[in-house]
N, C-alpha and C positions, 0 to 999 in steps of 0.2 A: 484455552486461553482466549480471552475477549481482548479485542484490540479496538482503540478509538482512532479513527483517520479524520484528522482536523485539515479539510482543504480551506487555506486561508482565504476568507473573504466569501467563502461560499457554503459554509456549514459544516457539520461533523456527521460521521457515519460509524456505526457500531458493527463489529463482525465478530463471529466465533470462529476461530481459526480451524476447530475440528470439523465444522460443517463445510467449510471451505476446501479443505482437504479431502474430504470424502466426495465432493462434488466435481473437484478438480481432476485433471488428467494425471495418472500416476507419473512421477518423474524421479523417482529415487526415494531415499529415507529422509530428504531435506526437509519436507512439508512446504507450505505455501510461501511464496516469496513476496517482496514488496510490489513486484510487478503483477502478481495476482490481486494484491489489494487495490492496485491503480485500476485494472480491469474492471472490478467490482463497482468502482465509483464512476466509471466511463471516463477515464483518463489514459492517455498514453505516456509511457516512459519519456518519450521525446519532447512533450510539452510541459513537464514538470520536474522538480526536484523533489526528492524524498529525504526527510530530515528525521533523525533520531537523536534526541537530547541536544539539538541545534547543530548536528552534523549530518553532512550528506551521507548517505548509504547507497551502494549498488542496488539496482532494482532487482538484480537476479539473486540477491543474498536471501537466505531464509528469515522470516520474520522472527525477531526474537524480542521485540519490545511491545508493550501494550498501549502506547501512544506513539502516533506517528504524525508528523506535521508534513503537509504537502503544499508546495508553493508553485503556482502557474508561472511559467516562464513567458508563455505568448498568450495574449487574451484580446479579444476584440478584432476589428477588421477594418 
């Protein structure tokens, strides 16, 4: 499955979940998680909220949507 990750204000990224799963560490049958997607775009779950259909999802949940929105909670300095 292909997933689009839209980091609001910073652009979009496209990923193939099968490629992520084969490149990642084996962690059971659940497949890649939203935290895995965040890691691929260089973000930490501590600095963002992950939304699917406008609702927050836990970062440790397996990816089940083909479009994910990421909102940065902290930016700048």
